[in-house]
C-alpha positions in Angstrom: 143.9 88.6 104.3 143.5 92.2 104.3 140.9 95.4 104.1 140.8 97.8 101.1 139.1 100.9 100.3 136.7 100.5 97.6 139.3 102.8 95.6 142.0 100.1 95.9 139.8 97.4 94.2 141.8 95.5 91.0 140.4 93.0 88.7 141.3 89.9 89.5 141.4 90.7 93.5 139.3 87.6 95.4 137.6 88.5 98.3 137.5 87.3 101.4 134.4 87.9 103.2 131.0 88.3 102.1 129.9 92.1 101.3 126.6 92.9 103.0 123.8 96.0 102.0 122.9 97.8 104.8 120.1 95.4 105.6 122.3 92.7 105.5 121.3 91.1 102.3 124.5 89.8 100.5 126.0 91.9 97.6 129.2 89.7 96.7 129.8 86.5 98.2 133.2 85.7 99.4 136.0 84.0 96.9 134.5 86.0 94.5 136.6 87.5 92.1 136.4 91.0 91.6 135.8 93.1 88.5 135.9 97.0 87.5 132.3 97.2 87.2 131.5 95.1 90.5 133.5 97.7 92.1 131.9 100.4 90.3 128.7 99.0 91.8 129.6 98.3 95.4 130.9 101.7 95.3 127.3 102.8 94.4 125.7 100.8 96.9 127.7 102.6 99.5 130.2 100.4 100.1 133.8 102.0 101.8 135.7 98.9 102.3 135.8 95.2 101.8 138.2 92.1 102.8 140.4 90.0 100.2 142.5 87.6 100.1 146.0 87.7 98.3 149.6 86.0 98.5 151.1 88.9 100.5 148.7 88.6 103.6 148.2 85.2 103.3 148.2 84.0 106.8 146.6 87.2 108.1 143.2 86.6 109.6 140.6 89.8 110.5 138.3 88.3 113.7 135.2 90.3 113.7 133.8 90.6 117.3 130.0 89.5 116.4 129.5 87.2 113.2 127.9 88.3 109.8 124.8 86.7 110.7 124.4 88.2 114.0 125.2 91.3 112.6 122.7 91.0 109.7 119.6 90.1 111.9 120.6 93.3 114.1 120.8 95.3 110.6 117.3 93.6 109.3 115.6 94.2 112.6 116.7 98.3 113.4 116.1 99.0 109.3 112.5 97.5 110.6 111.8 99.7 113.7 113.1 102.6 112.1 110.3 101.9 109.2 107.9 101.3 111.8 108.9 104.6 113.9 108.8 106.9 110.8 105.4 105.1 109.4 103.7 105.4 112.9 105.3 109.1 113.6 105.9 107.5 117.1 107.2 104.2 118.9 103.6 103.5 119.0 101.1 101.4 116.3 98.9 103.3 114.0 95.0 100.9 113.8 93.9 99.8 116.8 92.5 96.7 115.3 95.5 95.6 114.1 96.5 92.4 114.5 99.8 92.6 115.8 101.5 96.0 117.3 104.3 96.5 114.7 106.5 98.9 116.9 106.3 95.8 120.0 107.0 93.2 117.1 109.6 95.1 115.7 111.1 96.5 119.3 111.1 92.9 120.8 112.7 91.7 117.6 115.5 94.8 118.0 115.6 93.6 121.7 116.2 89.7 120.9 119.4 91.3 118.4 120.9 93.0 121.3 120.9 89.8 123.4 122.2 87.8 120.9 125.3 90.4 120.2 125.9 90.4 123.8 125.8 86.4 123.9 128.8 86.3 121.6 130.8 88.8 123.0 130.6 87.4 126.0 131.5 84.0 124.6 134.2 85.2 122.7 137.9 85.7 123.1 138.6 89.1 122.7 141.6 89.1 120.3 144.2 91.9 120.9 144.2 93.8 117.2 140.9 93.4 116.5 138.8 96.1 114.8 135.9 96.7 116.6 134.0 99.2 113.9 132.9 97.2 110.7 132.3 100.7 108.6 132.2 98.9 105.3 129.0 101.1 104.4 127.8 104.3 104.9 124.4 103.3 106.7 123.0 104.9 109.6 121.7 101.5 110.4 124.9 99.9 110.2 126.7 102.6 112.1 123.6 101.7 115.0 125.0 98.0 115.0 128.4 99.1 115.1 127.9 101.7 118.0 126.3 99.0 119.7 129.4 96.7 119.3 131.6 99.0 120.7 129.1 100.0 123.9 128.6 96.3 124.6 132.8 95.9 124.7 133.3 98.9 126.9 130.5 97.7 129.2 132.3 94.3 129.3 135.3 96.1 130.0 133.9 98.3 133.0 132.4 94.7 134.4 128.8 96.1 134.4 125.9 93.9 134.6 124.3 91.7 132.1 120.9 94.3 132.7 123.0 97.5 131.8 124.3 95.8 128.6 121.3 95.2 127.4 120.4 98.9 128.3 123.6 100.5 126.7 123.2 98.5 123.3 119.7 98.8 122.8 119.7 102.2 123.4 123.1 102.8 121.3 120.8 101.3 118.4 118.8 104.2 118.9 120.7 107.2 119.9 119.5 109.1 116.4 115.8 107.5 115.8 114.5 111.2 117.3 115.9 112.1 113.5 113.0 110.4 112.1 110.5 114.1 113.3 113.2 116.5 111.6 113.1 116.6 107.8 116.1 114.1 106.4 118.2 116.9 104.6 118.7 118.8 107.8 119.2 115.2 109.5 122.2 114.7 107.2 123.5 118.6 107.5 126.2 119.1 110.1 125.7 121.2 112.9 128.5 123.7 111.5 126.2 124.7 108.7 123.3 125.1 110.1 121.1 128.4 110.5 120.0 129.4 114.3 116.2 128.0 113.5 118.0 125.0 111.9 119.9 124.4 115.0 117.1 124.6 117.4 114.7 122.5 114.8 118.2 119.9 114.8 118.4 119.8 118.7 114.9 118.4 119.1 115.5 114.8 117.6 117.1 114.4 121.6 113.8 114.8 123.2 111.6 113.6 120.3 114.1 110.2 120.7 113.6 109.8 124.2 109.6 110.0 123.6 109.8 107.0 121.2 112.1 104.9 123.0 109.9 105.2 126.2 106.8 103.9 124.5 109.1 101.6 122.6 110.4 100.2 126.2 108.4 101.3 128.9 110.0 98.9 131.3 113.6 99.5 130.9 113.5 103.5 131.3 117.5 103.7 131.2 117.4 103.3 127.9 115.2 106.5 126.8 118.1 108.2 129.0 120.6 107.0 126.0 119.1 109.2 123.2 118.2 111.9 125.1 121.5 112.2 126.6 123.7 111.5 123.6 124.6 115.4 122.4 125.2 116.4 126.1 129.1 117.0 127.3 131.0 116.1 129.9 131.7 120.3 130.3 128.0 120.9 130.4 128.3 122.5 126.7 125.6 120.4 125.3 122.1 119.6 125.1 119.3 119.5 125.9 119.8 119.8 129.3 123.2 121.0 130.0 124.0 118.2 132.2 127.5 117.5 133.2 129.9 114.5 133.7 132.0 113.2 136.7 134.9 111.7 134.5 134.9 108.8 136.5 132.9 105.2 136.1 131.5 105.2 140.0 129.4 107.9 140.9 128.2 109.2 144.4 124.5 108.4 145.6 124.2 112.1 145.2 125.4 112.6 141.3 123.0 109.8 140.7 120.2 110.8 141.7 120.5 114.8 141.7 119.7 114.6 137.7 122.8 117.5 137.1 124.9 114.3 135.6 125.0 112.0 132.3 124.0 108.9 133.4 127.4 105.8 132.9 125.4 104.3 130.3 124.6 107.2 128.0 128.4 108.1 128.6 129.1 104.5 127.3 127.0 105.3 123.9 128.4 108.3 123.6 131.8 106.9 123.2 131.2 104.4 121.1 129.1 106.4 119.0 131.9 108.9 118.5 134.5 105.9 118.4 131.8 105.0 114.8 131.8 107.9 113.0 135.7 108.4 113.3 136.1 105.2 112.0 132.9 105.5 109.5 132.5 108.0 106.4 129.1 109.8 107.1 127.3 113.1 107.1 129.8 113.9 110.1 132.9 113.6 107.4 135.6 111.0 106.3 136.4 108.1 107.8 139.7 108.3 109.9 142.8 106.0 110.1 142.3 103.6 112.8 145.5 105.5 114.7 144.0 108.7 113.9 140.4 107.9 115.9 142.7 106.7 119.0 144.4 110.0 119.2 141.3 112.2 118.7 139.7 109.9 121.3 142.3 110.3 123.8 142.2 114.2 122.8 138.7 114.6 123.7 138.6 112.7 126.8 137.7 115.0 129.6 135.9 117.9 128.4 133.4 115.8 126.2 133.8 112.7 126.8 134.3 110.2 130.3 138.3 110.2 131.0 138.0 107.0 132.7 135.6 105.2 130.1 138.3 106.2 127.5 140.7 105.2 129.3 139.7 101.9 129.7 137.9 101.8 126.4 141.7 102.6 124.6 142.6 99.4 126.1 140.5 97.5 124.3 141.6 98.8 120.6 144.8 99.0 119.2 145.8 102.0 116.6 146.8 99.5 114.3 144.2 96.5 114.2 145.7 92.9 112.3 145.4 93.3 108.4 145.5 97.2 108.3 148.1 98.6 105.6 151.2 100.7 106.6 153.8 102.5 105.6 157.2 103.1 108.0 157.7 106.8 108.5 160.9 107.5 110.5 163.5 105.9 112.5 167.3 104.8 112.6 166.9 102.0 110.4 166.9 104.5 107.4 166.3 101.4 104.6 163.1 101.2 106.0 161.7 104.5 105.3 158.7 104.8 102.8 158.5 100.9 102.9 155.0 99.5 102.8 153.7 96.7 104.9 150.6 94.9 106.4 149.8 94.5 110.7 150.1 90.6 110.9 150.0 90.5 115.1 148.9 93.0 118.3 150.6 91.7 121.2 148.4 92.9 124.4 151.6 94.5 126.2 152.8 96.2 122.9 149.2 97.2 121.6 150.6 100.5 119.5 153.5 98.4 118.5 152.7 95.8 116.5 154.4 93.0 114.5 154.5 94.1 110.5 155.3 91.9 107.8 157.3 94.0 104.8 156.1 94.0 101.7 157.3 96.4 99.1 159.6 99.2 98.6 159.2 102.8 98.6 159.0 102.2 94.4 156.0 99.6 95.5 158.2 97.0 94.5 158.1 93.2 96.0 160.6 92.7 98.7 161.8 89.7 100.7 159.2 89.3 103.1 160.7 90.2 106.0 158.5 90.7 109.5 158.9 93.9 112.3 158.7 93.4 116.1 157.8 96.8 116.3 157.7 97.1 120.3 161.6 95.9 119.7 162.5 99.1 116.9 160.9 102.3 119.4 162.9 104.5 117.0 160.5 103.3 114.4 157.3 104.9 113.2 154.3 103.6 110.9 151.1 105.3 109.6 148.3 103.9 108.2 148.8 104.0 104.2 145.2 106.0 104.0 146.9 108.7 106.6 
């Protein structure tokens, strides 16, 4: 099994895992044989990658952190909640004589989806080389689920209790809910390209998100802090309040209560969102290769993100997840330079030096199948083929 980009589809390829749209509906079933037209239709629907099964990747399994069923239920629930918020203009229901408060029902459904995600993550052994981000479709809803999944994995690594995991996951899914209060063309515009007036309007979405989420989850005020603080930065350069970070997980009582520092739950959600954005195409830019995403997170830690949390997070992810297509770049064994392969396995103590199955020579011809344990060859370097 391997993950390929939508542009790499060739007729006759066999789909390894079902492809879903942004609310969890099946677009292409597992085991389906791809055609040129199917590839075109998937690209039109915003699909960016998919899993295929072929002879070269035989025996390689790519495991997801949560099951398709749990993810799809969560996608549907978040889409419903976003729709309710857009229709009502807030987190509160419309007519007083409604038989059921739609916003309360939608929020309750989403929260149950959060609990299902957490149950699966806590009940599953996180395997080395797992890709934490699905990233198969350009969708605000899909990236919100990816953010929640990554946030829970980080929270588990930090040994946060179940209630805080619930808070982080729910807040992570709703970080950008305040964007519903501004014009959609502005919401999809890069901050660097906004005028001063547009940027001022855009920045209001953090407070709008706080008010919406506060009304949706009145019994857990920390959830609303996540959309409020998701643009705050460790060096105090963020907005809306210019809060700072301590760079540590454990904070003093004064730091927790002064109102001058970003909450740990918000810091976790920020890091999860950033990693999800780096791994998925959207208004923020193109998806980065996994090793580039890891390098960017390391570079930005300290000034933008809590350095200790980033360090612990990077212990849970690999620069080259299982199933990644790679190319050999440099090394003393020059006979391998330019050869292509696929990551077969990642070991805990050699997270950045995986086992690679060599498949093709620099001219694209199939070679005798060979596997190299890169930790035994420190001079050999690899890169994702998309990098």
